[in-house]
C-alpha positions in Angstrom: -14.6 -25.6 -21.3 -12.6 -27.7 -23.9 -10.6 -25.1 -25.6 -7.1 -24.2 -24.4 -6.9 -21.1 -22.3 -3.7 -19.2 -21.6 -3.5 -17.2 -18.5 -1.0 -14.5 -17.9 -0.4 -11.0 -16.6 -1.0 -8.1 -19.0 2.7 -7.0 -18.8 3.6 -10.4 -19.9 2.4 -10.1 -23.5 4.9 -9.5 -26.3 2.8 -6.7 -27.8 0.4 -3.8 -26.7 -2.7 -5.2 -25.5 -4.3 -2.3 -24.1 -7.0 -1.9 -26.8 -7.7 -5.8 -26.3 -8.1 -5.3 -22.5 -10.3 -2.3 -22.8 -12.5 -4.0 -25.3 -13.2 -6.7 -22.9 -13.8 -4.1 -20.0 -16.3 -2.1 -22.4 -18.1 -5.2 -23.0 -18.3 -6.7 -19.6 -19.3 -3.4 -18.1 -21.4 -2.0 -20.8 -24.5 -1.9 -18.6 -22.8 0.4 -16.1 -20.7 2.5 -18.6 -23.5 3.2 -21.2 -24.6 6.1 -19.2 -21.5 8.0 -20.6 -21.5 6.5 -24.1 -23.7 3.7 -25.8 -20.6 3.4 -28.4 -18.5 0.4 -27.3 -15.7 1.5 -29.5 -15.8 5.0 -27.7 -15.8 3.3 -24.3 -12.9 1.1 -25.3 -10.8 4.1 -26.5 -11.5 6.1 -23.4 -10.4 3.3 -21.0 -7.4 2.1 -23.2 -5.0 3.9 -21.1 -6.4 3.2 -17.7 -4.9 -0.3 -17.0 -1.9 -1.0 -15.0 -0.2 -4.0 -16.9 1.5 -5.3 -13.6 -2.0 -5.5 -11.9 -4.3 -6.7 -14.8 -4.4 -10.5 -15.6 -5.9 -11.9 -18.8 -7.3 -15.0 -20.1 -6.8 -15.8 -23.9 -8.7 -18.3 -26.0 -7.6 -19.0 -29.6 -5.4 -15.9 -29.4 -8.0 -13.6 -28.2 -8.3 -12.0 -24.7 -11.8 -12.8 -23.6 -11.5 -12.3 -19.8 -9.6 -9.7 -17.6 -9.1 -9.5 -13.8 -7.4 -6.8 -11.7 -5.5 -7.7 -8.6 -4.8 -4.5 -6.7 -2.9 -3.9 -3.3 -2.1 -1.0 -1.0 0.3 0.4 -3.4 -0.8 -0.3 -6.9 -4.3 0.0 -8.3 -5.3 -2.1 -11.3 -6.8 0.8 -13.0 -6.3 4.8 -12.9 -8.9 7.1 -14.4 -7.4 10.0 -16.2 -9.6 13.3 -16.5 -8.2 14.3 -19.8 -8.9 10.9 -21.4 -12.4 10.9 -20.2 -12.9 14.5 -21.6 -11.3 13.5 -24.9 -13.6 10.7 -25.6 -16.8 11.5 -23.9 -16.7 15.4 -24.2 -16.1 18.1 -21.6 -19.3 17.6 -19.5 -19.8 14.0 -19.8 -16.1 13.3 -19.4 -15.8 15.5 -16.2 -18.7 13.7 -14.8 -17.2 10.2 -15.8 -13.9 11.1 -14.1 -15.6 12.5 -10.8 -17.7 9.3 -10.5 -15.0 6.8 -11.5 -12.0 8.2 -9.8 -13.4 7.6 -6.5 -13.8 4.0 -7.4 -10.3 3.5 -8.9 -7.9 6.1 -8.0 -8.2 5.8 -4.3 -5.4 4.1 -2.3 -6.5 1.1 -0.6 -5.9 0.7 3.1 -5.3 -3.0 3.1 -2.5 -5.2 5.0 0.5 -6.0 2.8 -0.8 -9.6 2.7 -4.1 -8.7 1.1 -5.1 -8.6 -2.5 -8.0 -6.7 -3.9 -9.8 -8.3 -6.7 -11.5 -5.7 -9.0 -12.6 -4.9 -12.7 -13.1 -8.7 -13.3 -15.0 -9.4 -16.6 -15.8 -11.7 -19.6 -17.0 -10.8 -22.9 -20.5 -11.5 -23.4 -20.1 -14.2 -26.3 -18.2 -16.6 -23.8 -20.0 -16.0 -20.6 -21.2 -19.0 -18.5 -18.2 -21.2 -19.5 -16.1 -20.8 -16.3 -13.5 -18.7 -18.0 -13.7 -15.7 -15.3 -13.7 -18.3 -12.5 -10.7 -20.0 -13.8 -8.8 -16.7 -14.2 -9.7 -15.9 -10.8 -8.5 -19.1 -9.4 -5.2 -18.7 -11.2 -4.7 -15.4 -9.7 -5.4 -16.7 -6.3 -2.9 -19.6 -6.9 -0.1 -17.5 -8.3 -0.3 -14.4 -6.1 1.6 -14.3 -2.8 -1.3 -12.9 -0.8 -2.9 -14.6 2.3 -6.2 -13.1 1.7 -8.2 -11.7 -1.3 -11.0 -9.3 -0.9 -13.6 -8.4 -3.6 -17.0 -6.6 -3.8 -20.1 -7.6 -5.7 -23.3 -5.7 -6.0 -26.5 -7.0 -4.4 -28.2 -7.4 -7.8 -25.5 -9.7 -9.2 -26.6 -13.0 -7.9 -24.7 -14.9 -10.4 -21.4 -13.6 -9.5 -22.3 -13.8 -5.7 -23.0 -17.6 -6.1 -19.9 -18.1 -8.0 -17.7 -16.4 -5.5 -19.4 -18.1 -2.6 -18.9 -21.5 -4.3 -15.1 -20.6 -4.6 -14.7 -20.1 -0.9 -15.3 -16.2 -0.5 -17.1 -15.4 2.5 -19.3 -12.4 2.9 -18.2 -10.1 5.8 -19.8 -6.5 5.2 -22.5 -4.8 3.2 -22.5 -1.2 2.4 -25.6 0.8 1.2 -25.0 2.8 -2.4 -25.8 6.4 -2.8 -27.8 7.1 -6.0 -28.9 3.4 -5.9 -31.8 3.8 -8.5 -29.3 5.5 -11.0 -26.7 3.0 -10.5 -29.0 -0.2 -10.3 -28.2 -1.7 -7.2 -28.6 -1.0 -3.4 -25.7 -2.6 -1.6 -22.1 -3.3 -2.3 -21.3 -6.8 -0.7 -17.8 -7.5 0.5 -16.3 -10.9 0.5 -13.1 -12.5 1.6 -11.1 -15.5 0.7 -8.3 -16.7 3.0 -5.6 -19.5 2.5 -5.9 -20.3 6.2 -9.5 -21.1 5.8 -8.9 -23.7 3.1 -6.0 -25.4 4.8 -6.7 -29.0 5.6 
């Protein structure tokens, strides 16, 4: 990873980057989102307004946003799914289904202590995956946010991500079986925790 990378909060850009962030999200989660549409452009437009600029962090390479990461807390979520936007871009029936599936994931208030950040919607565009950019962005957020602990979840089929998080010091503490696992493509959600106390020497 020799190219210079800039990390910053979405809100700190000097222009509107919602489409750029949504493009990364659609590319990174295409496998999960293609049920709603196989058109990445349509997916990008559907989620363009979903991101909270204060809670989304970006990694830029050569002026292009190539990786994103949300850091939520018990007051602010990194994403908020809007029913009208889902229906507008996916049609009434698919949009209604998308909203009802995704709002449970992203619109729910987190019951976490004030000193805990929740890592979510982390993704990197396919073209630059495997170069450590996502890990570097996660490390940037950990080092620059005031939380004492960070929690994230990863599916039991995402062995690469699980290995990366474990290498970074995240420790598994819970597994939760998933409903409709055959449709979603995974059986369990694995919850992992990183604590500043555990890395102190």
